[in-house]
C-alpha positions in Angstrom: -19.8 -38.5 -15.1 -17.6 -41.7 -14.9 -17.8 -43.9 -12.2 -20.4 -42.2 -10.5 -23.3 -45.4 -11.1 -26.1 -43.3 -12.0 -29.3 -44.6 -13.2 -30.7 -43.3 -16.3 -33.3 -45.5 -17.0 -36.7 -44.1 -18.7 -39.0 -42.7 -15.7 -42.6 -43.5 -16.0 -42.5 -45.9 -18.7 -45.0 -48.7 -16.7 -48.5 -47.1 -17.1 -50.1 -47.0 -13.6 -53.8 -46.2 -13.1 -53.9 -46.1 -9.2 -53.4 -42.3 -7.9 -51.8 -43.5 -4.6 -49.3 -46.0 -6.5 -48.7 -43.1 -9.4 -47.8 -40.9 -6.2 -45.6 -43.5 -4.8 -43.4 -43.5 -8.3 -43.3 -39.9 -8.3 -41.9 -39.5 -4.9 -39.8 -42.3 -5.4 -38.1 -41.3 -8.4 -37.6 -37.8 -7.4 -36.0 -39.6 -4.4 -33.7 -41.0 -6.8 -32.8 -37.8 -8.9 -31.6 -36.7 -5.4 -29.6 -39.6 -4.9 -28.3 -39.5 -8.2 -27.7 -35.6 -7.5 -25.8 -36.3 -4.6 -23.5 -38.6 -5.9 -22.2 -36.5 -8.9 -21.5 -33.4 -6.3 -18.1 -34.7 -5.7 -17.3 -34.9 -9.1 -18.8 -31.6 -9.9 -16.6 -29.9 -6.7 -13.5 -31.5 -8.0 -14.0 -30.2 -11.5 -14.3 -26.5 -10.3 -11.7 -27.3 -8.0 -9.4 -28.1 -11.0 -10.5 -25.1 -12.9 -9.4 -23.0 -10.1 -5.8 -24.2 -9.1 -5.4 -25.0 -13.4 -5.7 -21.2 -14.0 -3.8 -20.4 -10.8 -0.8 -22.4 -12.2 -1.1 -20.4 -15.4 -0.9 -17.2 -13.2 2.0 -18.3 -11.5 3.5 -19.6 -15.0 3.1 -16.1 -16.4 4.6 -14.3 -13.2 7.8 -16.5 -13.5 7.9 -15.2 -17.1 7.4 -19.2 -18.7 4.4 -18.3 -20.5 5.7 -14.5 -21.8 5.5 -15.7 -25.4 2.7 -17.8 -25.9 -0.4 -17.0 -27.8 -3.9 -17.0 -26.8 -4.8 -20.4 -29.6 -1.8 -22.1 -27.6 -2.6 -21.3 -24.1 -6.0 -22.3 -25.1 -4.7 -25.6 -26.0 -2.6 -26.5 -23.2 -5.4 -25.8 -20.9 -7.6 -27.9 -22.8 -5.4 -30.8 -23.3 -4.6 -29.9 -19.2 -8.4 -30.5 -18.2 -8.2 -34.3 -19.1 -6.1 -35.3 -16.1 -7.4 -32.8 -13.7 -6.5 -35.0 -10.8 -2.3 -34.8 -11.9 -2.7 -31.1 -11.3 -2.1 -29.4 -7.8 -1.1 -25.9 -6.7 2.4 -25.7 -6.6 5.2 -24.1 -8.2 5.2 -23.6 -11.9 8.3 -25.9 -12.5 6.1 -28.5 -10.6 3.1 -27.7 -12.7 4.9 -28.2 -15.9 6.6 -31.8 -14.7 3.6 -33.2 -13.9 1.6 -32.4 -16.8 4.4 -33.6 -18.9 4.4 -37.0 -17.0 1.0 -37.7 -17.8 1.6 -37.8 -21.4 -0.3 -35.4 -22.8 1.3 -33.0 -25.4 1.7 -29.4 -24.8 3.1 -26.6 -26.3 7.1 -26.0 -25.9 7.3 -23.5 -23.1 11.0 -21.1 -23.3 12.0 -19.5 -19.9 13.0 -16.1 -19.9 16.9 -15.6 -19.9 17.9 -15.2 -16.5 19.1 -11.8 -15.5 22.7 -11.0 -14.8 23.4 -10.2 -11.5 24.9 -7.0 -10.6 27.4 -6.4 -8.5 26.5 -3.6 -5.7 29.2 -1.4 -4.9 30.0 -1.2 -0.6 28.6 1.7 0.8 31.2 4.5 1.0 32.3 5.0 4.9 30.6 8.5 5.5 33.1 11.6 5.9 34.9 11.5 9.5 35.3 14.9 11.5 38.7 15.7 11.7 39.2 15.5 15.5 38.2 12.2 17.8 34.2 12.0 18.1 31.7 10.2 19.4 29.2 10.8 15.5 26.6 8.6 16.8 24.8 6.0 19.5 22.4 3.0 18.5 20.2 0.9 20.9 19.6 -2.4 19.9 17.3 -5.3 21.5 18.2 -8.7 21.3 16.3 -11.7 23.1 19.1 -12.2 25.7 20.5 -8.7 26.1 20.2 -4.7 24.9 23.6 -3.8 22.7 24.8 -0.2 23.1 26.5 0.5 20.3 29.0 4.0 20.2 30.0 4.7 16.4 33.6 7.1 16.5 35.8 8.5 14.7 38.5 6.8 15.8 39.7 3.9 18.6 39.7 5.2 21.7 40.5 4.8 25.5 37.5 4.1 27.6 36.4 3.1 31.0 32.6 2.5 32.8 31.0 2.3 36.4 28.1 0.4 36.9 25.9 1.7 39.8 22.8 -0.5 40.4 22.2 1.2 43.5 21.7 4.5 41.8 20.4 2.4 38.4 23.3 4.1 36.5 25.8 3.0 33.5 28.9 6.1 33.4 30.9 5.5 30.4 34.2 7.6 30.1 35.6 8.8 27.0 38.2 11.1 28.0 39.6 12.1 24.6 36.3 12.3 22.5 34.0 14.9 21.8 30.1 14.3 21.6 29.0 14.9 18.1 25.7 13.8 18.4 22.3 13.5 19.8 22.9 15.2 23.6 20.2 13.2 25.4 17.2 11.1 24.5 14.7 8.4 26.4 13.9 5.2 25.3 10.0 4.4 26.7 9.8 0.7 25.0 13.3 -0.6 25.6 13.6 -2.8 28.4 17.0 -2.1 29.9 18.0 1.7 28.9 15.5 4.3 30.4 17.4 7.2 28.5 20.9 8.6 28.5 22.5 12.3 28.6 25.9 13.3 27.8 28.3 15.8 29.7 31.0 17.3 27.9 34.3 19.1 29.2 37.2 19.9 26.7 38.0 16.8 24.7 36.1 14.4 27.1 32.4 12.9 26.9 30.8 11.3 29.6 28.0 9.2 28.8 25.5 8.8 31.6 23.0 6.3 31.1 19.9 5.8 33.5 19.0 2.2 33.6 15.4 0.6 34.4 16.1 -2.6 36.5 19.4 -4.3 37.8 21.8 -4.5 34.8 24.8 -6.4 34.4 27.7 -5.9 31.6 27.8 -9.4 29.4 30.9 -7.9 27.6 32.5 -5.0 25.9 34.2 -4.9 22.2 35.7 -2.4 20.4 35.2 -3.1 16.3 37.2 -2.0 14.2 35.5 0.1 10.7 34.0 -2.6 8.1 32.5 -1.0 5.1 30.5 2.2 5.9 30.9 1.0 9.5 33.4 3.1 11.5 34.7 2.4 14.5 32.1 1.0 17.3 32.4 0.6 21.0 29.6 -2.2 22.1 28.4 -2.4 25.1 26.1 -6.0 25.8 23.6 -5.3 28.6 21.5 -7.7 30.6 19.0 -7.8 33.3 
């Protein structure tokens, strides 16, 4: 181990007749051996770590497609050359590892990167078929850090009104021209604001009654136009 400053002189070269002195010499020699071994441990550990990191780098390069065509003998030669400079090898990406190995001055096989795949354009999802008459076709709840968002999916844009009653813990949304064609009632155990809802219908009128868990305020109401596969939407932002 270069730089370890090990003492490799021949032991017990001088003849000693006295048993006590011989025992002292043995004890001293054993202690020297232990000291030399302790000094060699860091170098051994670094070598083992370099081997492990090199194996990981090769695995990463294979996964990235850099070594997909190399023969086993070429790969073994590249690995052998890399062992000459373990201090230049660190666990990083495949590209970083190749750049560091090149800078170290060692000759390595030319690695050919696999051709990039041409990205395929993904067609937007078509909007699902809407009912022939104005209707609510879905209700969704979204939890955010500062608000609860209630989204009504509708087949058309429609008039609406709402009434918030914190004494009764109710939010009532009137939809006078819409039929209700989704789940009529649902309970939300883990939602922080909305406890449940139920729907009352009469001819072409829908009334959404939402039970609230605590005093609530309406931060805003938005009517959104269709976008991609999303239909008309009516959005209520609620907060505690």
